[in-house]
N, C-alpha and C positions, 0 to 999 in steps of 0.2 A: 575237659571238665565242664559240666553244665553250669550255667550262671542263672541265678535267680536274683533279680534286681528291683528295688523300689516297690516291694510288696509287703503286705501285712497278713500275718497268720494268727489265728486264735483257736480256742477249743482244746481238745485233747489229742495229742500226737499228730499235729498237722504235717510234720515232715518225717514221720516214722519210716525207718529203713531207706533213708536217702543215702546215696553213695556217689562219690566223685562230684561234689557240688560246691560251687562258690556262691555264698550269700553276700550281696552287696546292698547296703542300706535297707536291710530287712528288719521289720519289727515283729517280735513275738509278743502278742498281747496276753491278757489274763487267760488262764487255762493252765495246763500242765503238760510236761514232757514234750515240748515243742520239737526237739531234735533228739531222737532216741533210737538206739540200735542202728547207728549210722557209721560210716567210715569215710576217710579222706574228705573232710569238710573244711572249708575256709569260710570265715565270717569276718567281714570288714565293715566298719561303721554301721553296726547293727545295734538294736536295742531290745532288751529282754525284760519283760514285766511279769510273766507267769512263773509258776513253780517248776522246779526240776528241768530247766531248759536243755541241758546237755548231759544225758545219762547214757552209759554204755556206748560211747563214741570212740572209735579206734582210728587214731590219727587225725589231728585237727590243728588249725592255726587260727587264732582269734586275735584280731587287731582293731584298735580304735573303737571298742564296743563299750556299751553302758549296760550294767545290770542293776535294775531298780530294786527297792526294798522287798517287793513281792517275789523276786526271783530267788527265794530261799532254797538252800540245799541244791544249788544250781548245777554243780559239776561233780558227779560221783561216777565211779567205775569207768572212767574214761582215760585210756592210756595214750602215751605219745602225743602230748599236747604242748603247743607253744602259745603263750599269750603275751601280747605287748600293747602298751599304751591304752590301757583300759581302766575304767572306774567301776568299783563294785560297792553297792550299798546294801546288798543282801547278806544274811548270815549263813553260817554253816557251809562254806564253800570248800571244794577240793577234798574229797575223801576217797579212800580205797582206789588209789591211782598208782600208776607206774610211769616214770620218765616224763616229768612235768617241768617245763622251763617258763619262767615268768620274768618279764623285764618292764620297768617303767609302769608299774601298776599301783593303784591306790585302792586299799580295802578299808572302807569306812565303818563297816560293822563286822568285826573280826571274830565274833563269837564262834567258837568250836570249828575253826577253819584249819585245814591241813591235818587231817587225821589219817593215819595209816597210808601215807604217801611214801613210796619207795623210789628214790631217784629224783630229787627235786633240786633245781638250780634257780636262784633268785638274784636279780640285780636291780637296784634302785626301786625297791618296793617299800611302801608305807602301809602299816597296819595300826589301827587304833580302835578304841571303844569296843573292846572285846575281852574274852577270857577263854582259856583252854585251847589256845592255838598251837599248832604243830604237835599235837599229841600222837605218840606212837610212830612218828615218822622215822624212816631209815635212809641212810645214804644221801644226805642233803648237804648242799653247799649254798651259802647265802652271802651276798655282797651288798654293802652300802644300803642297808635296810634301816628303817626307823619303826620300831615295834613298841607300842604302848599297850600292854595287855596283861591281865592277871593269869598266873599259872601257865606260862608259855613253856614249850619244849619239855613237857613231862614225859618220862619214859621213852625218850628218843634214843636212837642208836646210830653212831657214826655220822654225827652232824658237825660241820665246821661253819663258823660265822665270821666274816671279815668286815672290819671297818663299819660297824653298825652301832646303833643306839638301842639299847634294850632296857625298857623301863616297866616294871610291874612286880607285884608280890610273887614270891615263891618260884623264881625262875629256875628251870632246869632240874627240878627234883627227880630223883630216881632215873637219871639219864646214864647212858653208857657211851663212852668215847665222844663226849661233847668237847669241842675245841673252840675257844673264842680268841680271835686275833685282832688287836687294835680296836677293841669294843669298849663302849661306855655302858656301865651297868647301874641301874637304879631300882629302888623298891626294897621291901623288907625281906629278910631271910632268903637271900639268893643262893642257889647252887648247893643245896643240901642233899644228902643221900645219893650223891653222884659217884659213879665208878669210873676211874680213869679220866678224870676231868683235867683239861689243860687250858690255862689262860696265858696268853702272850701279850705283854705290853698293854694291859687293860687298865681302865680307870673306874672308880666307884663314886657314886653320890654319897654325900655325907649321911643321908638317911638310911643307907644300907646297914642293917644290923644282923648279927649272928650268922654271918656267912660261913659256908663250907661245913656245916654241922654233919658229922658222920660221912664225910666225903673222902675219897682218895684223890689227891689233887697235886698238880704241879703248876704253880702260878707265879708269874712275874707281874707285879702291879705298879703302875706309875702313880705317884702321888700318895694320897692318904686313903686308908680304909679304916672305917670307924670301929668295926667290931668283927671279931673272928671267934667262932665257938666250936670246940670239940671236933676238929678235923681228925679223921681216922688215921691217915697216913699221907706221906709225900713231903713236898717242900712249898712254902709260901714266902715270897719276898716282896716287900713294899718299901716305899720311901719312909712312911710312918704308919703306925697302927695305934688307934685309940685305946682299944682293950682287947685282951686275949682271955677268953673264958674257957678254962679247963676245969671240969668238975667230975664228980664221981660217976656220972652217966656216960662218960666217953667210951666209945667202942674200940675194940682192938683192930689192928695191932698197936694203936696209940703211940706212933713213933714219928709223927709229923714234925718237921723242923720249920720254925717260923722265924724269919730274918727281916730286919730293917736295914736300910742303907742310908748313909749320910751323903746326900746329893751334893752338898757344898764341897766336901773334901774328896768325894769319890770313894770313900772308904765303905766297904761292904761288911756285912756281918757285924754291924755295930751292936746289934741286939739279937740274941738267938734264944728261942725257947724250944726245947726238945721235949716232946710228950712221952 
């Protein structure tokens, strides 16, 4: 593998069609498409300032790198990528990709990040100050994430999230096979229009209102959930529920069973509402 070390590149496509290359302490300055149509690329302790720095890259490992605000839309159409210990300040990252693994990464401008990604694994990732993240992704597994963003996980399919903090309005709308395990959920109107939604041992902020509207759901909730509205089908169990809204606009089959448990006595099904 060829090594490029302690160099700076700028302009348009400075490393176009590079293959089997390790970049060590390399800076990509203002310009665009610094690493494009490449394969088998390693980048360690590099800095990216220009637009679209990694497009159409087949096989890469990116470690200890920094992506500046100007590196917008940085990583698209790049399959088989591993990223670790990086900081991202640019928007619209990670689109149209397959087989992406991310660990110990902070994304400070998460606008429109992770669209149309098939095969995503994340561990210890922080996202905030963004909206519309993880739109249209498929076959994704996430661990130990802290995600503060509006409209996250819209229209996703086969996504499982473990041990994570998810805060933002309209979480997971129109999703299919979304599964949340040991997660904390915040924000208004979460998890509506979802098909085959599963929650295991999750908690909700007090401000979460009108959850599960028109969703088919199997949910076990620890503690209190303030508001549930018109779930279409399934089962929901919580320690306590502030309000259950069932009105004339509920959609069929309208047979969801909603249950509270008495944690002091261990008695379950203290309160049940069948729609």
